[in-house]
C-alpha positions in Angstrom: -7.8 9.7 1.3 -8.0 6.4 3.1 -5.8 3.5 4.0 -6.2 0.2 2.1 -5.5 -1.6 5.4 -9.1 -2.7 6.3 -8.4 -2.2 9.9 -7.8 1.6 9.4 -10.3 2.1 6.6 -13.2 3.4 8.8 -15.9 6.0 9.0 -17.0 7.6 12.2 -20.5 8.7 13.1 -21.5 11.5 15.5 -21.3 9.1 18.5 -17.7 8.2 17.6 -18.7 4.7 16.5 -16.8 3.2 13.5 -18.1 1.1 10.7 -16.5 -0.4 7.6 -16.6 1.6 4.5 -15.7 1.2 0.8 -16.1 4.9 -0.1 -14.8 8.2 1.1 -16.2 9.6 4.4 -18.9 12.3 4.1 -17.7 15.9 4.2 -19.0 17.6 7.4 -21.0 20.9 6.9 -19.7 24.2 8.2 -22.2 24.0 11.1 -21.0 20.5 12.0 -17.4 21.5 12.0 -18.2 24.6 14.2 -20.0 22.4 16.7 -17.2 19.9 16.7 -14.6 22.4 17.7 -16.6 24.8 19.9 -18.9 22.4 21.6 -18.2 20.5 24.8 -15.7 17.6 24.4 -17.6 14.4 25.4 -14.6 12.1 25.1 -10.8 12.3 24.9 -9.5 12.6 21.4 -6.9 10.3 19.8 -3.3 11.7 19.6 -0.1 10.4 18.0 1.2 9.7 21.5 -1.9 7.5 22.2 -1.2 5.5 19.0 2.5 5.1 19.9 1.7 3.9 23.4 -1.0 1.4 22.3 1.1 0.1 19.5 4.0 -0.5 22.0 1.7 -2.4 24.4 0.5 -4.6 21.6 4.0 -5.4 20.5 5.1 -6.3 24.1 2.2 -8.8 24.2 3.0 -10.1 20.7 6.7 -10.6 21.5 6.0 -12.3 24.9 3.6 -14.8 23.3 6.0 -15.3 20.4 8.5 -16.6 22.9 5.9 -19.1 24.1 5.1 -20.1 20.5 8.8 -20.5 19.7 9.1 -23.0 22.6 5.9 -24.8 21.9 6.0 -25.4 18.2 7.8 -28.7 18.5 6.2 -30.1 21.6 2.6 -28.8 21.0 2.3 -27.7 17.4 -1.5 -27.8 17.5 -1.5 -24.9 20.0 0.7 -22.8 17.7 -1.3 -23.5 14.5 -4.6 -23.3 16.4 -3.4 -19.8 17.5 -3.1 -18.8 13.9 -6.7 -19.8 13.1 -8.0 -18.1 16.3 -6.0 -15.0 15.5 -7.6 -14.8 12.0 -11.1 -15.1 13.5 -10.5 -12.5 16.2 -9.0 -10.1 13.6 -12.2 -10.4 11.5 -14.3 -9.5 14.6 -12.0 -6.5 15.4 -12.1 -5.2 11.8 -15.9 -5.3 11.6 -16.8 -4.1 15.1 -18.3 -0.6 15.1 -16.0 0.5 18.0 -12.5 -0.5 19.1 -12.4 -3.3 21.7 -9.1 -3.1 23.6 -9.3 -6.6 25.3 -10.1 -8.2 21.9 -7.3 -6.4 20.2 -4.8 -7.5 23.0 -6.2 -11.1 22.6 -5.3 -10.9 18.9 -1.8 -9.7 19.7 -1.3 -12.8 22.0 -2.7 -15.3 19.5 -0.7 -13.7 16.6 2.4 -13.9 18.8 1.9 -17.6 19.3 1.7 -18.2 15.6 4.6 -15.8 14.8 6.9 -17.5 17.3 6.1 -20.9 16.0 6.5 -20.1 12.3 9.7 -18.2 13.0 11.2 -21.3 14.6 10.2 -23.3 11.6 11.8 -20.9 9.2 15.0 -20.8 11.4 15.2 -24.6 11.4 14.6 -24.7 7.6 17.4 -22.2 6.9 19.8 -23.8 9.4 19.3 -27.2 7.8 20.4 -25.8 4.4 23.3 -23.8 5.8 26.9 -25.1 5.4 27.5 -24.3 9.1 24.2 -25.7 10.4 23.3 -22.3 11.8 21.1 -19.4 10.7 20.2 -15.9 11.9 17.4 -15.2 9.5 14.9 -14.3 12.4 17.2 -11.6 13.7 17.8 -10.4 10.2 14.1 -10.2 9.4 13.4 -8.3 12.6 16.2 -5.8 11.8 14.9 -5.5 8.2 11.4 -4.8 9.5 12.6 -2.1 11.8 14.8 -0.5 9.1 11.9 -0.5 6.6 9.5 1.0 9.2 12.1 3.8 9.9 12.7 4.5 6.3 9.0 4.7 5.4 8.2 6.9 8.4 11.1 9.2 7.5 9.9 9.4 3.8 6.4 10.1 4.9 7.3 12.7 7.5 9.5 14.5 5.0 6.7 14.6 2.5 8.6 12.5 -0.1 5.9 9.8 0.1 2.2 10.7 0.4 -1.0 8.7 0.1 -2.2 10.6 -2.9 -5.3 9.3 -4.8 -2.9 8.0 -7.6 -0.7 6.3 -5.0 -3.7 4.7 -3.4 -5.1 3.5 -6.8 -1.7 1.9 -7.7 -1.5 0.2 -4.3 -5.0 -1.2 -4.6 -4.2 -2.7 -8.0 -0.9 -4.1 -6.8 -2.3 -5.5 -3.6 -5.2 -7.3 -5.3 -2.9 -8.7 -7.9 -0.4 -9.9 -5.3 -3.1 -11.5 -3.3 -4.3 -13.4 -6.4 -0.8 -14.6 -7.2 -0.3 -15.7 -3.6 -3.5 -17.8 -3.5 -2.6 -19.5 -6.8 1.0 -20.0 -5.6 -0.4 -21.7 -2.4 -2.5 -24.1 -4.5 0.5 -25.0 -6.7 2.7 -25.4 -3.6 0.4 -28.2 -2.4 1.4 -30.1 -5.5 5.1 -29.6 -4.8 5.8 -26.7 -7.2 8.9 -24.8 -6.3 9.9 -27.5 -3.7 6.8 -26.6 -1.7 7.2 -22.8 -2.0 4.9 -22.5 -5.0 5.9 -19.7 -7.3 8.1 -18.3 -4.7 10.5 -21.1 -5.1 10.8 -20.9 -8.9 14.1 -19.4 -9.8 14.2 -15.7 -10.5 10.4 -15.4 -10.5 10.3 -16.5 -6.9 12.8 -13.9 -5.8 11.0 -11.2 -7.8 7.7 -12.2 -6.0 9.4 -12.2 -2.6 10.8 -8.7 -3.3 7.4 -7.5 -4.5 5.8 -8.7 -1.2 8.4 -6.9 0.9 7.9 -3.7 -1.2 4.1 -3.8 -1.0 4.1 -4.4 2.8 6.6 -1.5 3.2 4.5 0.9 1.1 1.4 -0.1 2.9 2.9 1.6 5.9 2.5 4.9 4.1 -1.3 4.3 3.8 -1.4 3.5 7.5 0.5 6.6 8.5 -1.8 8.7 6.4 -5.0 7.1 8.0 -3.7 7.6 11.5 -2.7 11.3 10.8 -6.1 12.0 9.4 -7.8 10.2 12.3 -6.0 12.5 14.7 -6.9 15.6 12.7 -10.5 14.5 12.6 -10.6 14.2 16.4 -11.4 10.5 16.7 -12.1 9.1 20.2 -9.0 8.1 22.1 -10.3 4.5 22.2 -9.7 4.3 18.5 -5.9 4.5 19.1 -6.1 0.8 19.9 -7.5 0.1 16.4 -4.7 2.3 14.9 -2.1 0.3 16.8 -3.7 -2.9 15.7 -3.6 -1.8 12.0 0.1 -1.0 12.3 0.8 -4.3 13.9 -1.0 -6.2 11.1 1.1 -4.5 8.5 4.4 -4.9 10.3 3.8 -8.6 10.9 3.1 -9.0 7.2 6.3 -7.2 6.4 8.3 -9.4 8.8 6.8 -12.6 7.3 7.6 -11.5 3.8 11.2 -10.7 4.8 11.5 -14.0 6.6 10.3 -16.0 3.6 12.7 -14.1 1.3 15.7 -14.8 3.6 14.7 -18.5 4.0 14.5 -19.0 0.2 17.9 -17.2 -0.3 19.4 -19.4 2.5 18.1 -22.5 0.7 19.9 -21.5 -2.5 23.3 -21.4 -0.8 
């Protein structure tokens, strides 16, 4: 069973190198398993603690640069939006590299932080301009909502109530592809002013339904990530791959935060 997060959907060769895959990893033979567990350990193996530490480091970097992006979005918007483009390029390089590259992953966290801080400020201003009091706390609310969703999904996964079964993965794949298609079409329509610039997301009840679907999909994607990380630890992946695991979690959590932020901004605009 594999995550549908492309960052965590990897296969690993005998040298510990990773490469992108669209199918299930090959099943090792009995002799290979015996050699894996009785032979000399060439490199340190990834643990859950490694993933937690690396994820924490990445989020410290992301938050620090988000503060910078928050303060630069009005005086130097090109830096913020340029950071978004650079973050996407770096993310693609990280995803398709055979082995995890910690400096590159940390660079992504910094660039993504610049963009996240800038767009958060934009959403905050948008919501405040439509509030009767001229103030808004949607950024804090989105952060809190992200943390709550993460805690709930982790609890459900650890308790066994939610598991990345083949059926669950198939349903998630269909839902994610469908949502991506709708989001792209919505963006095109938004350029022509549909939904007051929000595209389908700003069209009455349909918009709220799409926003809620985005939040739900991002939340359930965490289950796929937890499953991929757990199986990576069980497979004895190199410790260096904990950086890739932390990167994958960060990508999903940032997506969840942005979905919540958009939902809250649209709701604020309806007041």
